[in-house]
C-alpha positions in Angstrom: -90.2 13.1 46.2 -90.0 14.1 42.5 -93.2 15.8 41.4 -94.9 15.4 38.0 -96.3 18.0 35.7 -99.2 19.7 37.3 -102.7 18.4 36.7 -105.0 21.3 36.2 -108.3 21.5 38.2 -111.4 23.3 36.9 -112.9 24.4 40.2 -113.0 24.2 44.0 -115.5 21.3 44.0 -113.3 19.2 41.7 -110.4 20.0 43.9 -112.2 18.9 47.0 -113.5 15.7 45.4 -110.2 14.6 44.1 -108.4 15.6 47.3 -110.8 13.3 49.3 -110.3 10.4 46.9 -106.5 10.8 46.9 -106.5 10.9 50.7 -108.7 7.8 50.9 -106.3 5.9 48.5 -103.2 7.2 50.4 -101.8 8.9 47.3 -99.4 11.6 48.2 -100.5 14.9 46.7 -100.6 18.7 47.1 -103.5 20.8 45.8 -102.7 24.4 45.1 -105.2 27.1 44.1 -104.2 29.8 41.7 -106.4 32.3 43.6 -104.6 35.5 44.3 -106.5 38.4 45.9 -104.0 40.9 44.6 -104.8 40.0 41.0 -108.6 39.6 41.5 -108.7 36.0 40.1 -107.0 36.7 36.8 -104.7 33.6 37.2 -107.7 31.3 37.6 -109.3 32.7 34.5 -106.2 32.1 32.5 -104.8 28.9 34.1 -107.7 27.0 35.7 -108.8 26.9 39.3 -105.6 25.3 40.5 -103.6 22.2 40.3 -102.8 18.9 41.9 -99.2 17.8 42.2 -98.2 14.2 42.9 -95.2 11.9 42.6 -94.6 10.5 39.1 -95.5 7.0 39.9 -99.1 8.0 40.8 -99.7 10.2 37.7 -101.8 7.6 35.8 -104.0 6.8 38.8 -104.6 10.5 39.5 -105.5 11.2 35.9 -107.9 8.2 35.9 -109.6 9.5 39.0 -110.0 13.0 37.5 -111.3 11.5 34.3 -113.9 9.5 36.2 -115.0 12.6 38.2 -115.3 14.7 35.0 -117.3 12.0 33.2 -119.7 11.6 36.1 -120.5 15.3 35.9 -121.8 15.0 32.3 
């Protein structure tokens, strides 16, 4: 499974929401947090909360879902 460029997530809530939707839609994915206790969260400050990785063929759908989540927060 070839993975796409990472899609950056803003926080744990966003990660949980998109993870639920992707599972519901049977879209293969992996969500990785940038949290690292050894560095006291510095990576999350610089890089975002974490990322979602997915096969290339699902990139547009994942981005659409994320855009919808972010627009609904406004």
